[in-house]
C-alpha positions in Angstrom: 67.8 91.1 107.2 71.3 92.6 107.8 73.3 94.4 105.2 75.7 91.5 105.1 72.9 89.1 104.2 71.6 91.6 101.6 75.0 91.2 99.8 75.4 87.5 100.5 72.1 86.0 99.3 71.8 87.9 96.0 75.4 86.9 95.2 74.7 83.3 96.0 71.5 83.4 94.0 73.4 84.9 91.0 76.1 82.3 91.3 73.4 79.6 91.5 71.7 81.0 88.4 75.0 81.2 86.5 75.9 77.6 87.6 72.5 76.3 86.5 72.7 78.2 83.3 76.2 76.9 82.6 75.1 73.4 83.5 72.1 73.6 81.1 74.1 75.2 78.4 76.8 72.6 78.7 74.2 69.8 78.8 72.6 71.2 75.6 76.0 71.5 73.9 77.0 68.1 75.2 73.7 66.6 73.7 74.6 68.1 70.4 78.2 66.9 70.7 76.9 63.4 71.6 74.7 63.3 68.5 77.5 64.6 66.3 79.9 62.0 67.8 77.5 59.1 67.4 76.6 60.2 63.9 80.2 60.4 62.9 80.9 57.1 64.6 78.1 55.4 62.7 79.2 56.9 59.4 82.7 55.7 60.0 81.3 52.2 60.8 79.3 52.1 57.6 82.3 53.2 55.6 84.3 50.5 57.4 81.8 47.9 56.4 82.0 49.0 52.8 85.8 49.0 52.9 85.8 45.5 54.5 83.4 44.2 51.8 85.7 45.6 49.1 88.7 44.0 50.8 86.8 40.7 51.1 85.9 40.9 47.3 89.6 41.5 46.5 90.6 38.6 48.7 88.0 36.4 47.0 89.2 37.5 43.6 92.8 36.8 44.6 91.9 33.3 45.8 89.9 32.6 42.7 92.8 33.8 40.5 95.2 31.3 42.1 93.3 28.4 40.6 92.2 30.0 37.4 95.4 28.8 35.6 96.0 25.6 37.5 96.8 22.6 35.1 94.2 20.4 36.8 91.5 23.1 36.4 92.4 23.7 32.7 92.3 19.9 32.0 88.9 19.6 33.6 87.5 22.6 31.6 88.9 21.2 28.3 87.2 17.9 29.0 83.9 19.7 29.8 84.1 21.7 26.6 84.1 18.5 24.7 80.5 17.9 25.6 77.3 19.9 25.2 77.5 23.0 27.4 73.8 23.6 27.2 73.0 20.2 28.6 73.1 20.2 32.4 73.4 16.4 32.5 76.1 16.1 29.8 78.4 13.1 30.6 81.5 15.0 29.6 80.6 17.7 32.1 80.0 15.0 34.8 83.4 13.4 34.0 85.1 16.7 34.1 83.4 17.6 37.4 84.6 14.4 39.0 88.1 15.0 37.7 88.1 18.5 39.1 86.8 17.2 42.5 89.6 14.7 42.7 92.2 17.2 41.6 91.2 19.8 44.2 90.7 17.3 47.0 94.2 17.9 48.3 93.7 21.7 48.2 90.4 21.4 50.0 91.9 19.1 52.7 94.7 21.5 53.4 92.2 24.4 53.7 90.1 22.4 56.2 93.2 21.6 58.3 94.4 25.2 58.2 91.2 27.0 58.9 89.0 24.4 60.6 86.2 25.1 58.1 84.4 22.4 56.3 85.4 23.3 52.8 86.8 26.0 50.6 83.9 27.8 49.0 85.0 27.8 45.4 82.4 27.8 42.6 83.4 27.0 39.0 81.2 28.1 36.1 80.7 27.2 32.5 79.8 29.8 29.9 77.5 31.5 29.5 76.2 31.0 33.1 76.1 27.4 34.3 77.3 25.9 37.5 80.2 23.5 36.9 81.3 22.6 40.4 80.5 23.7 43.9 83.5 22.4 45.7 82.0 22.6 49.2 79.1 20.2 48.2 79.1 16.6 47.4 76.4 17.1 44.8 75.5 20.1 42.8 71.8 20.8 43.4 68.7 19.6 45.3 66.0 18.4 42.9 62.9 17.1 44.5 64.6 16.4 47.8 67.5 14.6 46.1 71.0 16.0 45.6 72.2 15.4 42.0 75.3 16.4 40.0 74.0 18.7 37.2 75.2 21.9 35.6 72.3 24.0 36.8 71.5 27.2 34.9 72.5 30.4 36.8 71.3 33.0 34.3 68.1 33.8 36.2 69.8 35.4 39.2 73.7 35.3 38.9 74.5 38.5 37.1 78.2 38.4 38.2 78.6 35.0 36.4 76.9 36.4 33.3 79.1 39.5 33.3 82.4 37.6 33.9 81.7 35.1 31.1 80.4 37.9 28.8 83.2 40.4 29.3 85.9 37.8 30.2 87.0 40.2 33.0 87.2 39.8 36.8 84.2 40.8 38.8 84.0 41.3 42.6 81.5 42.7 45.0 78.3 41.9 46.9 75.6 39.9 45.2 72.4 38.1 46.3 72.4 34.4 46.3 69.9 31.7 47.3 70.7 32.3 51.0 71.2 36.0 51.0 74.1 38.4 50.7 77.5 37.1 49.6 80.8 38.8 48.7 82.1 37.3 45.5 85.4 37.5 43.6 85.1 36.0 40.1 88.2 35.4 37.8 87.9 34.3 34.2 89.5 31.0 33.1 91.4 31.0 29.9 93.3 28.3 28.1 96.9 28.7 27.2 95.9 29.9 23.7 93.6 32.6 25.2 90.3 30.7 24.7 87.7 31.6 27.3 86.8 28.4 29.2 84.6 29.8 32.0 85.1 31.4 35.4 85.5 30.5 39.0 84.7 32.4 42.2 85.4 32.4 45.9 82.5 33.2 48.2 82.8 35.2 51.5 79.8 35.5 53.8 78.7 39.1 53.9 77.5 38.7 57.5 80.9 37.5 58.5 82.4 40.6 57.0 79.9 42.8 59.0 80.6 40.9 62.2 84.3 41.5 61.7 83.7 45.2 61.9 81.9 45.0 65.2 84.6 45.9 67.7 82.3 46.7 70.7 79.1 45.4 72.2 77.8 48.9 71.9 77.7 48.5 68.1 75.1 46.3 66.4 74.2 45.7 62.8 71.0 44.7 61.0 71.0 43.7 57.3 67.8 44.2 55.4 67.0 42.9 51.8 64.7 44.6 49.4 61.6 42.4 49.4 61.5 42.5 45.6 64.6 40.3 45.6 62.8 37.4 47.3 62.6 35.3 44.1 66.4 35.1 44.2 66.8 34.1 47.9 64.7 30.9 47.7 66.2 29.6 51.0 64.5 32.5 52.9 61.0 31.5 51.7 58.6 30.3 54.3 60.6 31.5 57.3 58.9 34.7 58.3 59.7 34.2 61.9 63.4 34.0 61.2 63.3 36.5 58.3 60.5 38.9 59.1 59.1 41.3 56.5 58.7 44.9 57.5 56.9 47.8 55.8 53.8 48.1 53.7 52.8 48.5 50.1 55.5 48.1 47.4 58.3 49.2 49.6 59.1 46.3 52.0 62.2 44.9 53.6 63.2 41.5 54.8 65.4 41.3 57.9 68.2 38.9 56.8 70.5 39.1 59.8 71.1 41.0 63.0 73.8 40.9 65.6 71.2 41.5 68.3 67.7 40.9 67.0 65.9 42.1 70.1 67.8 45.3 70.3 67.7 46.2 66.6 63.9 45.5 66.4 63.4 47.8 69.3 65.5 50.8 68.3 65.4 50.8 64.5 62.1 52.4 63.3 60.6 50.8 60.2 60.4 54.2 58.5 64.1 54.8 59.0 65.0 51.4 57.7 62.9 51.9 54.6 64.4 55.5 54.2 67.8 53.8 54.1 67.0 52.4 50.6 67.4 55.9 49.2 70.0 57.7 51.3 72.0 57.8 54.5 69.6 58.4 57.4 70.3 59.1 61.1 68.0 59.1 64.1 68.3 59.0 67.9 66.3 56.7 70.0 67.0 57.6 73.7 70.6 56.7 74.3 71.0 54.8 71.0 71.9 56.4 67.7 70.7 54.6 64.6 72.1 55.1 61.0 70.8 53.3 57.9 72.4 53.3 54.4 71.7 51.7 51.1 73.3 48.3 50.6 74.5 48.1 47.0 75.7 45.2 44.9 78.8 44.9 42.7 77.1 47.0 40.0 75.9 49.8 42.3 72.3 48.7 42.4 70.6 49.0 45.8 69.6 45.6 46.9 69.0 46.2 50.6 69.7 48.3 53.7 72.6 48.2 56.2 71.7 49.5 59.6 74.1 50.2 62.4 73.2 51.2 66.0 75.5 52.6 68.6 74.7 52.7 72.3 75.7 56.1 73.5 76.0 55.2 77.2 79.7 55.0 77.1 80.0 58.3 75.2 77.3 59.8 77.5 79.3 58.6 80.5 82.4 60.3 79.2 80.4 63.5 78.4 78.7 63.4 81.8 82.1 62.9 83.5 83.5 65.9 81.5 80.4 67.9 82.3 80.7 67.1 86.0 84.4 68.0 85.9 83.4 71.2 84.1 80.7 71.9 86.7 83.1 71.3 89.6 85.8 73.6 88.0 83.1 76.1 87.1 81.7 76.1 90.6 85.2 76.5 92.0 85.9 79.3 89.5 82.6 81.1 90.5 82.6 80.4 94.2 86.3 81.4 94.7 85.9 84.9 93.1 82.5 85.1 94.9 84.1 84.3 98.2 86.9 86.9 97.5 84.3 89.4 96.5 82.1 88.8 99.6 85.3 89.0 101.8 86.2 92.3 100.1 82.7 93.7 100.6 82.8 92.6 104.3 86.2 94.2 104.9 85.8 97.4 102.8 82.1 98.1 103.1 80.3 96.2 105.8 83.0 96.5 108.5 83.0 100.4 108.4 79.2 100.5 108.4 79.1 98.0 111.4 81.6 100.3 113.2 79.4 103.3 112.5 76.3 101.5 113.8 78.2 100.5 117.0 79.5 104.1 117.4 75.9 105.4 116.9 74.7 103.2 119.7 77.4 104.4 122.0 76.5 108.0 121.1 72.9 107.3 121.9 74.1 106.2 125.4 76.0 109.5 125.8 79.5 108.3 124.9 81.0 110.8 122.4 84.5 109.5 122.8 84.1 107.1 119.9 86.5 106.3 117.1 86.2 104.5 113.7 89.2 102.9 111.9 88.6 103.6 108.2 91.5 103.7 105.7 89.6 103.9 102.4 89.0 106.9 100.2 85.8 105.6 98.6 82.2 106.6 99.5 82.1 104.4 102.6 85.4 106.0 103.8 84.0 109.4 103.1 80.8 108.5 105.0 82.9 107.2 108.0 85.0 110.4 108.0 81.9 112.6 107.8 80.6 110.6 110.8 83.8 111.2 112.7 83.6 114.9 111.8 80.1 115.1 113.1 81.1 113.4 116.4 84.1 115.7 116.7 82.0 118.8 116.2 79.3 117.7 118.6 82.0 116.8 121.2 83.6 120.2 120.7 80.3 122.1 121.0 79.5 120.2 124.2 82.9 121.0 125.6 82.4 124.7 124.8 79.0 124.6 126.5 80.5 122.9 129.5 83.3 125.5 129.7 80.7 128.3 129.3 78.6 126.8 132.0 81.6 126.8 134.4 82.4 130.4 133.5 78.7 131.4 134.1 78.7 129.6 137.4 81.9 131.3 138.5 80.7 134.7 137.4 77.4 134.2 139.2 79.3 133.3 142.4 81.3 136.5 142.1 78.1 138.6 141.5 76.5 136.9 144.5 79.6 137.8 146.7 79.7 141.4 145.5 75.9 141.7 146.1 76.4 140.4 149.6 79.2 142.9 150.3 77.0 145.7 148.9 74.2 144.6 151.2 76.5 144.7 154.2 77.8 148.2 153.2 74.2 149.4 152.9 73.4 148.0 156.3 76.3 149.9 157.7 75.2 153.1 155.9 71.7 152.7 157.5 73.3 152.4 160.9 75.4 155.5 160.4 72.4 157.4 159.2 70.5 156.5 162.3 73.4 157.7 164.5 73.5 161.0 162.5 69.8 161.5 162.9 70.1 161.0 166.7 72.9 163.5 166.8 70.9 166.0 164.9 68.0 165.6 167.2 70.2 166.2 170.1 71.6 169.3 168.3 68.0 170.5 167.9 67.3 170.0 171.5 70.5 171.9 172.4 69.5 174.7 170.1 66.2 175.0 171.8 67.9 175.0 175.1 70.1 177.8 173.9 67.2 179.9 172.8 65.4 179.6 176.1 68.6 180.0 178.2 70.2 183.1 176.6 71.8 183.8 179.9 73.9 180.8 179.5 74.8 181.8 176.0 78.5 182.0 176.5 78.7 178.6 178.1 76.3 177.1 175.7 78.2 178.8 172.8 81.3 177.2 174.0 79.6 173.9 174.2 77.9 174.6 170.8 81.3 175.3 169.3 82.5 172.0 170.5 79.3 170.4 169.1 79.8 172.2 165.8 83.3 170.8 165.6 82.0 167.4 166.3 79.2 167.9 163.8 81.8 168.9 161.2 83.7 165.8 161.8 80.5 163.7 161.6 79.6 165.5 158.4 83.0 164.8 157.0 82.5 161.2 157.9 79.1 161.3 156.3 80.7 162.8 153.1 83.3 160.1 153.1 80.6 157.4 153.7 78.4 158.8 150.9 81.4 158.8 148.5 82.1 155.2 149.5 78.5 154.4 148.8 78.8 156.0 145.4 82.0 154.1 144.6 80.3 150.8 145.7 77.3 151.6 143.4 79.8 152.3 140.5 81.5 148.9 141.2 78.0 147.2 141.2 77.3 148.9 137.9 80.6 147.5 136.5 79.6 144.0 137.9 76.2 144.3 136.2 78.0 145.2 132.9 80.1 142.0 133.4 76.9 140.0 134.0 75.4 141.6 130.9 78.5 140.6 128.8 78.4 137.1 130.2 74.7 136.7 129.3 75.4 138.0 125.8 78.2 135.5 125.4 76.0 132.7 126.8 73.2 133.7 124.4 75.7 133.7 121.5 77.1 130.3 122.5 73.5 128.9 122.8 72.7 130.2 119.3 75.9 128.6 117.9 75.1 125.3 119.7 71.6 125.4 118.2 73.0 125.8 114.8 75.4 122.9 115.3 72.5 120.8 116.7 70.5 121.6 113.6 73.4 120.5 111.4 73.6 117.2 113.4 70.0 116.4 112.7 68.3 113.9 114.9 71.5 113.2 116.7 71.6 116.8 118.0 67.9 117.1 118.8 68.5 116.7 122.6 71.3 119.1 122.6 69.1 121.7 120.8 66.8 121.6 123.7 69.7 122.2 126.1 70.9 125.1 123.9 67.4 126.6 124.0 67.3 126.4 127.8 70.7 128.1 128.1 69.4 130.8 125.8 66.4 131.4 128.0 68.6 131.5 131.1 70.9 134.0 129.4 67.8 136.2 128.6 66.7 136.0 132.3 70.2 137.0 133.4 70.1 140.0 131.1 66.7 141.1 132.4 67.9 140.8 136.0 71.1 142.7 135.2 69.0 145.5 133.6 66.8 145.8 136.7 69.9 145.9 138.9 71.5 148.5 136.8 68.4 150.7 137.1 68.4 150.3 140.9 72.1 151.1 141.1 71.6 154.1 138.9 69.0 155.3 141.4 71.3 154.7 144.3 74.1 156.7 142.6 71.7 159.6 142.0 70.6 159.5 145.6 74.2 159.3 146.8 75.0 162.4 144.7 72.2 164.2 146.3 73.3 163.1 149.7 76.8 164.3 148.9 75.5 167.7 147.9 73.5 167.9 151.2 76.6 166.8 153.1 78.6 169.5 151.5 75.8 172.0 152.4 75.9 170.8 156.0 79.6 171.1 156.0 79.3 174.7 154.8 76.7 175.4 157.4 78.9 173.9 160.1 81.8 175.9 158.9 79.7 179.0 159.1 78.6 178.0 162.6 82.2 177.5 163.5 83.1 181.0 162.2 80.2 182.5 164.1 81.0 180.7 167.3 83.8 183.1 168.1 81.3 186.0 167.9 78.7 184.3 170.1 79.7 186.4 173.1 79.4 189.6 171.1 76.3 188.6 169.4 74.3 187.3 172.3 71.5 189.4 171.2 71.4 187.6 168.0 71.6 184.2 169.6 67.9 183.6 169.6 67.6 184.4 165.9 70.7 182.4 165.0 69.6 179.5 167.2 66.2 179.5 165.6 67.8 179.5 162.1 70.1 176.7 163.3 67.1 174.7 164.5 65.5 175.1 161.1 68.6 174.0 159.3 68.9 171.0 161.6 65.3 170.0 160.8 66.2 170.2 157.1 69.3 168.1 157.6 67.1 165.6 159.5 64.8 165.4 156.5 67.7 164.8 154.2 69.1 162.1 156.5 65.7 160.4 156.3 66.0 160.4 152.5 69.5 159.0 152.8 68.2 156.3 155.1 65.5 155.4 152.5 68.0 155.2 149.7 70.2 153.0 151.9 67.4 150.7 152.5 66.6 150.6 148.8 70.3 149.8 148.0 70.3 147.0 150.5 67.1 145.5 148.9 68.6 145.8 145.4 71.7 144.1 146.6 69.7 141.2 148.1 67.8 140.9 144.8 71.1 140.9 142.8 72.5 138.2 145.1 69.3 136.1 144.6 69.6 136.5 140.8 73.2 135.5 140.9 72.4 132.4 143.0 69.6 131.5 140.4 72.1 132.0 137.5 74.6 129.8 139.3 72.0 127.1 139.8 71.0 127.1 136.2 74.7 127.0 135.1 75.2 124.0 137.4 72.2 122.3 135.8 73.6 123.0 132.4 76.9 121.6 133.4 75.2 118.5 134.9 73.3 118.0 131.6 76.5 118.2 129.6 78.3 115.9 132.1 76.0 113.0 131.0 78.0 112.9 127.8 81.4 111.3 127.7 83.5 113.8 125.7 86.9 113.3 124.1 89.9 114.3 126.1 90.9 117.8 125.1 94.5 116.7 125.2 93.9 114.8 121.9 93.3 118.2 120.2 96.2 120.0 118.6 96.9 123.7 119.3 94.7 126.3 117.7 96.0 127.8 114.5 94.6 131.4 114.3 96.0 131.9 110.7 94.1 128.8 109.4 91.1 129.1 111.9 91.5 125.4 112.7 93.0 123.0 115.2 96.2 121.2 114.2 95.7 117.4 113.9 97.2 115.2 116.6 99.8 112.6 115.5 98.1 109.4 114.2 98.8 106.3 116.4 97.3 102.8 116.1 93.9 104.1 115.1 92.6 107.4 113.6 92.4 110.2 116.2 90.0 113.0 115.6 90.6 116.6 116.8 87.9 118.5 118.6 87.4 122.1 119.2 89.0 124.4 121.7 87.3 127.5 122.9 89.3 130.7 122.7 89.7 132.2 126.1 89.1 135.7 124.8 85.3 136.1 124.7 85.5 139.3 122.6 87.7 137.6 120.0 85.2 134.7 120.0 82.4 137.2 119.4 84.2 138.7 116.4 85.4 135.5 114.8 82.2 133.4 115.3 82.2 129.7 115.8 85.1 127.8 114.4 84.1 124.5 112.8 86.2 121.5 111.9 86.5 119.8 108.5 88.4 116.7 107.4 90.7 116.7 104.3 92.0 113.2 103.8 95.5 113.1 102.4 96.8 109.8 103.9 96.8 111.3 107.4 94.1 112.9 109.6 93.8 116.7 109.8 90.9 119.0 110.5 90.6 122.4 108.9 88.0 125.3 109.1 85.4 125.0 106.4 83.5 128.2 107.2 82.0 130.1 110.1 78.6 131.3 111.3 77.5 134.8 110.7 78.4 137.0 113.6 75.5 137.6 116.0 75.3 141.2 117.0 
């Protein structure tokens, strides 16, 4: 898995977890909001039903009051009071009832035409609680299957009639009748003199009031009656299918009406319906919210339960839509910052790291002319600049090694050339020595000839004088040759010193390169091997130089001895030259002088043999020096070939060396960041004193490299 994916997948996972968490949190909150909304809606609906029932009661009372002082009504009540009010079949009451029907027929007809209903539900009462006239019926009551006009007693179940005729005050509210719940408005009827004559009422169906509140199919009602009121609602008897009884024990309810029987039976629990007798109760059944409340009559007594159900699909749909909108907005609000964050990570973190990976692969292939474009000052930027610094130092070290290899190769070529010249000079010296020995042998022969031919002394002395002069010239040439040999040996010693200095510098550079390779870690491991090889070659060069120095020292010593002998020979020849003029006078002494001369010549011959051996030794040493120089040149070429496998930065990119700051000036920044490398000081002695100059990067908006320390000097 790449670093980019390591950033991407956890971020996506975190965004997913946050999104799911927000979705669940919003869902939980929305569920609570739905319940609160549905609960509030049901409570408002129940209050609306109560308010509608009160309005219906006031309407009924207002309608009843319109007829309470009508002359026709008062006339009928006066006639009824003339009879026996306790007799339900009193003739006066029947006569007054017919009079009232006829008087209100016109009112009833106008009501039917205006509303389309069969009759105005107005009920007139006689005190204390008898039915006088039910205007919507042709006959008063059903007795034994027959409808008859009687003033039936209402005291057993009509408490509103009893209260209105007892208190002589209006009464309005919900009350149970024979058929169930009814909203009633009762107005007392008084004669002009204030005498209480009775009461009348207008009836409004409670279920119609409830249905009027139902403004949506999502809202349904169920009206339950306390089972203990069954004796009052006689019309509900024997119809358990239509009016089912729910509950057990003493607490039972009778379903009187429902806007959707199937639905309300399904979603309203029996326990909640019964709990509604005591207090307002709420419950949720899947997507439907159910509320039950006590249904109270005009006096505040609980006579049943009103249940309202609200289907929350519409509300849920709105909540879901809001939730989905929230999720989309939330997702956009999370994904957009996430995308910006990932883009920022890719640009500010991953891109520099990718560049460093690519540069590392190029370095593994030998290309050190790499560059990374990083403009940040954070940890990633610091890492990239440290990487650039490492590459610059490694490139600088390899450039120095390459330069050192070239110098070693050049110096080795010079040493080889000088050694070849020394070998040639030694060969010439050997040749001269052979000639000198030949001359000396001839001189010895001549001396012997002089000793045996004393009679020819004068002639031979003359010839000997000439030979002496020639010998003096030869000795002078020999002295000159020996001095030249000594000078050549001194020059060889100087060259050997140069070789020793070069090997020391090479060893120093190899140690510095090894230190830099150790700092580079794994990336400089291969270069550390090369540095160790260079160090071994430098050690071998030093050993060869030491051996050559010793041989040259021996050659110098032998040359000094040869010079001394040559001077001695010169002195002897001078003495011979002086004595040559006295040869004629000293003929007698010729034999002894000739013998002494022969001995001296023999001694000179021995010395010349030694000089010849020294010349041969010098030639052999020169050949060894040439071979060592050729080997050093070969190793330097191998080192240069090894370094050439790396593609180094162009040294023209490096600024001039600042000796006061011990660093290289930074090149001017162009389109991408340029990195300065190192430049080896030409003066090797100064390099030995100052140590290795390293580069460091101080970022201040532009690129510059400064010295951050140096290695300990290697003595």
